[in-house]
N, C-alpha and C positions, 0 to 999 in steps of 0.2 A: 454230106447230103447227096443222095443219088439223083440222077437226072429225072426220075419219075416221082420224086418226093413231092408230096402235096402239103402246102403250108396254109392252114386255115387262118383267115383274118376277118375282122369285122367288115361288114358292108358299109358303104358311105351314106346310103339313102334311108337309114332307119334312125329314128329319134330314140333316145334312151335317157334313163336317169339311174345313176348308181346311188343306191341307198346304203351302201356299206355292207349290209348282210343280205341284200337282195339286189337284183338288177331288173329294171322295168324297160320294156321295149314297146313302142307303139308306132303304127304307121301314121302318115300325115293326115289321113282322113279321120283317124280316131276309131276306125272300125275294128281294129285288131290290137290286142294287148297281150304281151307275153311277160311272165314273171319268172325269173330264175332264182332258185333258192341259193343258199351260200355255196354249196358244192358246185353247182352248175355255173354260178358267178365266177368262181375261181377258175374253172375250166375255160370259160369264155375269155377271161383276162389272159390266160396262158396262150390263147389263140391270137397272137399279135402279128402273124405273118412271118415270124423269124424261126418258128419251130414247126417241124412236121407233125402230122397227126400222132405218129408214134412217140415223138419227143414230148408232146403235150400229155399223152397218156402216161408216159414214164414219169414225168415231173409231178403229175397229180398223184400217182401211186406212191412216189417217194414222200410226198408231203403227207399222205394218209396211210402210213405204214400199217396201222391196225385194221384198216378196212379190208374185208375179204376179197373183193373184186374191184378195187379202185381203178385199176387199169381198164377193165372191161366197161365200168361205169363211164369213164371218161370217153371211151370210144363211142358209146351209145349217145352221150350228150352231144358230142361233136357231130355225129350223123343227124341227130334231131335238129340242131341249130343250122346245119347246112340245108336240111329239108325245109325248114321254116324261112330260109332266106336271111337269117341273121348273121351268117358267116358265108364267105366265099373262099375259093381255093386259089392260091397264087402259085 
């Protein structure tokens, strides 16, 4: 891992519920709710703070060999989750 490698990880202040095929996130006031589909859920779970963004994308692409742009999809999901404040970088 390089010195500039960024490892996405879940934030501590968001409540969630893992439904197996979906992931629900909501803030404490209940004003915002986010639902991740199965693919986004898998990407989120790969973001455990031990893998870089590149490694998460590679792992997701390897798991989804038949998907045309699985790596690019993973990168987009990570960016969106960071923007929504559901992931942070360590």
